N, C-alpha and C positions, 0 to 999 in steps of 0.2 A: 733611141727608138721609142715611139709612143706605146704605152701599155694599153691593152684592151680594157674598155670600161663599159659597164652596164649602167645606164641611166634609167631610173624609174620616174615617170612623169605623172604627177597628180596635183595640179595647182590648188584645188580647194578641197581640203579634208573636212568632211562634215560628220554627221552622226547617222550612219545607215549601213546597209548590207555591203555596199561597195567598199566602204572603209574597213569593215571587218576582214574582207578578203585581201585588201591592200596590206594591212598589217601582217596577216598570216603569211602571205606569199612573199612579201618583201623580206621579212625576217628569215624565212626558210632559205631564200636565195642568198642572202647575206652570209649564211653559215656555210654555204657550199660554193660560192663564187667570189673571186677577188675583185676589188675595185668597184663596189656598188655605190651609186650616187642616187639621191632622191631630190628632185626639183619640186618645190611646193612653197606656198605662202604661209602654210600653217605650222609655224614654229612650235606652237603650244603642244603639239602631239609628239614632240621629240622623244618623250619617255616611252612611247608605244613602239618605237623602232629599235632594232638591234644597234648597239653602239658602233658596230662595224660599218654601218651605213653613213656615208658622208652626205650631210644635208647642204643643199644649195638653196638658199632662201634670200628674200629681200632683206635689206639692212634693218628695217624698222617693222614693228609688229602691226602698224596701222593698216597695212595692206590686207591683213587677215580679216579685217572688219568690213571690207568692201564686197561688192557683188562678184558673182562668178566670172563675168566677162572681163572685168578689170584684173582679176587674179590670173585668168588665162593669159592676158596680154603681158603682164609682168613676168610670168613664168616662161612665156615664149621668148621674151627678150633674154632672160637668163639662159635659156636653152641655146639660143643662137650664139651668144657669147661663148658658151662652153664648147659648142661644136667648132667654132672658129679657132680655138686653141688646142683642140684634141681631135685626132684623126680617126682613131679606131674605136668606133662606138656602136653598141647595140642599144637602141632606144626602146624601152618597154613602156608603152603608154596605157595608163589606166583611165584616163579622163582626157577630154578635148581631143579625141582621135582625129576629128576633122582638121583642126588647126595644126596638129603635129604633122599630119600628112602633107599639108600645104607647105610647111616649113621644109620638110624633107625633100620636096621637089627641087629645092635649090641646092641640096646636098646629097647627090645620088649615091655616095659611098656609105652613107649612114644606113645601117640595117634597122628596120622599123618593125616592131612587134606591137600589135594592138590587142587589148582585151575589151571586147564589147560587153556591156553590162545589161542593156535593155533591148528587148525585141525591136526589130525595124518598124513594127507597128506604131511605135512611139515617135519615130523621127524620119520616116521615109514616105509620108503620104503626099508631099508636094512633088510634082513631076520634075521641077528644076532641081530640087534637092537630090532626088534619086539619080538624076543624070550626073550631077557633080560627084556624088558618092561613088558611082560606078567608075568614074575616072580616077578618083583618089584611091580606091581599093587596089588599083594596079600598082600604086607606089608602095603599098604595104607588103612587107616580105612574109609576114605570118599574122593571120587573124585568128584569135582565140575567142571562143564563145563558151557559155556555161551550161548548155543543155542540148540534147539531140534535136528537139523541135526547133530550137534557135538556129542550130547549124543548118538544118534543112531549109528553113525559111530564108536565112541570109544568103545561102549558096544559090538557091533558086532565083531570088530577087536580083542578086548582083553578079551572078555568074562567076563565083569565086569558089575556092576550096578552103574553107575554114576548118579549124580543128576544135573539137569540143573537149573541155575538161570540166568536170563537175566541181562545184564549190567544195573546198576541203573543209570538213566538219570536225572541229576540235572538240570531240565528245567529253574528254576528261575536264577540260577547262570549263565548259558549259555546266556540266553536272556539279562540279565543285562550287562554282559561283551560285548555282541555284540553291545550295544548302545554307548560304549566308542568311541570317535572320533579318527580316524586315517587318514593317507594320502590316496588319491585315487590311487589305483593300476591299474585301468582299465580306458581306454578312454570312455567318455560318449556315443559316437555314435557307439560303437562296439556292434553288436547284440549278439554274442556268447562270454560270459565272463566265461571262464572255470577255475576251480581251482582243484588241486589235492594235498591233504595234507597227508604226510606220510614220513617215513624215506627213504632215498635213498639207498635201499638195494635190493638185487635180489628178495626177497619175494614180494615186492611192485610192481615190474615190470613196472616202469614208462616208460621204453623204448618202450613198446607196445603203450602207449599213444603218445609218440613222433613220432612213425612211423605212427600212424593214422593222426596226425596233418600234417605231411609231405604230406600225400595224399590229404588233403583238402586245403592246403595253397593257391592254385591258384584260387579256386572257392567258398570259404567260408570266410567271414570276421569274424575273431576271435582274441582273446587274451587269453593267458593261463598263469597261475601262478602255478609253482611247489614249494610247500611250505615244506621245510624240510632240513635235513642234512644227510650225510652218505657217505660210501665208494664209491658209484656209481656216486658221484658228477662230477668228471672229465670226466667220460664216457658220461654223459649227456651234459656237456658243449661242448664236442667235436662233438657230434651228432648235437646239435643245430647250431653250427658254420658251419659244413660241409653241412648241409641241408638248409642253409639260413633261419633259423627260429628265428634269434636273435631279429627281430622286432615284433615277435608274441609270443615268449615264454620267460618268466622271471623266473629265479631261485631265490627264496627268502629264507633266512635263517629261521630256526625254530623260531616261535613267541610264547611267553608265553601266549598271548591272540590272537588266530587266528580268533576269531569269527567276529570282525568287517570287516576283509578281506573277509571271507566266505560270509558275508552279501552283499558285493559288487558284487559277482558273480551271475550268473543265472544257471550254471551247476556245480555240484560237481561230480568228477570222481574218481572211485576206480578201479585200474588196477591189483590188487593183484593176485598172483598165489594160495595163500591159506590164510585163516584168522581164526578167532574164531568167533567173532561177532564185526565187525568193527565199532568203535565209530563214525568215521567221517560220516558214512551214517545216523546214528541217529541224529547227530548234524546238518547235512545238511537238513534233513527233518524237524527238529525243527525250523530251520531258513527259511523254506519253499523254498528250492532250488530243482531244478530238478536233479534227481540222474541217472547217467549212471554208471553201475558197472559190473565188470567181474562176471560171475556166478561161483565164486570159492568156494571150500569147506573151511569153512562153514560160513553161516551168511547172505550174500547178498540176496539170493533167499528168505530166511525166512523173512528178514526185509522188502523187497519190495513185499511180497506176490506174488511171481512168476511173477513179472513184472507189477502188478496192481499199485504199488506205485513208479514206475520208469522203467528204461530200463536195461536189462541184455544182456551181450555179452559173447561169449565163451572165456575162458582164453587164452591170447596170440594172439587172432584174431584181429589184427589191422585193417584189411579190414572191418570187421563187425563194429568195433568201429567207423571208419571213416563214415560209412553209418549212424550210429546212430546220429552223429553230423550233417550230411547233412539233415537227416529227421527232427531233432529238428528245424532247420532253417525254414523248410517248414511247420511245424505243425501249426494247428490252436491253438490259445492261450487257447481256452476252453478245448481242449484235454490235453494240458500241465498242466493247472491248476487242472484238474480232477485228474490226477495222483499225483500231489503234495498234494492235499487235502486228497486223499486216504492214502498216506504214513504218512501224519501228524496225521490223526485221529487214525491210528494204533499204534502210539507211546505210547498209554496207557499200552501196554504190558511191557514197560520198566520203569514203575512207580518207582520212587526213593524209596518211603517208603516201598511198598510191597516187593520189591526185597532185600532191606536192611534187612527187618525182616526175610526173608528167610535165609540169611547168619547168622543172629543172632541165629535163631532157631537151625541150624546145630551146631554152635559153642557151644551153651549152652548144647545141648544134649550130645556132646562129653565131655564137662567139667564135667557133672554129672557122667560120668563113672569113673572118677578118685577117 
């Protein structure tokens, strides 16, 4: 008799918030569920996963250096081969939900769970896309999203009943990592020490931050770190050069442990056009930093309690963001600390254990159906 198997599907493991949750959730499930498999091209992250997780990967490392779509194709082939030789499967998809749903149309007995990471605002604007997604959502047994706003948006747009589970925040790990010594990235006497952590891609919209900094460079003393990597790097370098910001803005490559650097700042900025539930805001609040975020769909408004735990500005509005920076410089320290404390206290919603248990409950319920 075929044993029940849980397959976690994430073809391309990169350096972002999705991956942080992938590691945490996969490892927790592996300690509580038997026969857990992971399909990915990214062999180099083996040490991030519980040894109990069985890796299904291509034979050669070369695939990990190729683009996402190629990785998706390779892993979909691996998935299909696995399904053909194993009958009792729960497939938990962290990435490429669209393609996994298509594959599962041909295998109706496979139970499919998907975890959506970004608001539909980022992927459902096209009419034809929306129509196809509506059809594919019918094939998914359980849709998990990571915020209440996200759940409401996706349920209304696609007429489904998704479940929301907040991102589990591993407070102990982050605080311990933040204590590791690193070099000083900011000058001691600078009042505004601003950090923005995220991939250099259009979604993260760091150009809005740079435009805001251009507006205040003459009348506000600040230093800014943009921490990340991505295809927009050259564009940002050019903007910094052309607008005489090189003495005030540093571009720093992705760091495996960004927390000691975040700890050196006093403002954490998110400028995204859309999100799901941005981890950097949770991490910033945990390290007791002041948050200034775009009011993008979804997550920031929910995390910051409509502005009680930080400041919100309209997506893409660099004039408003510039004013937020100027206001911070003038604010009374008591007002600043009040917002920081409010945001910090509200982090109990993202409790590691309770949110992990919510994932485990869904997976176990689906496994019981096999």
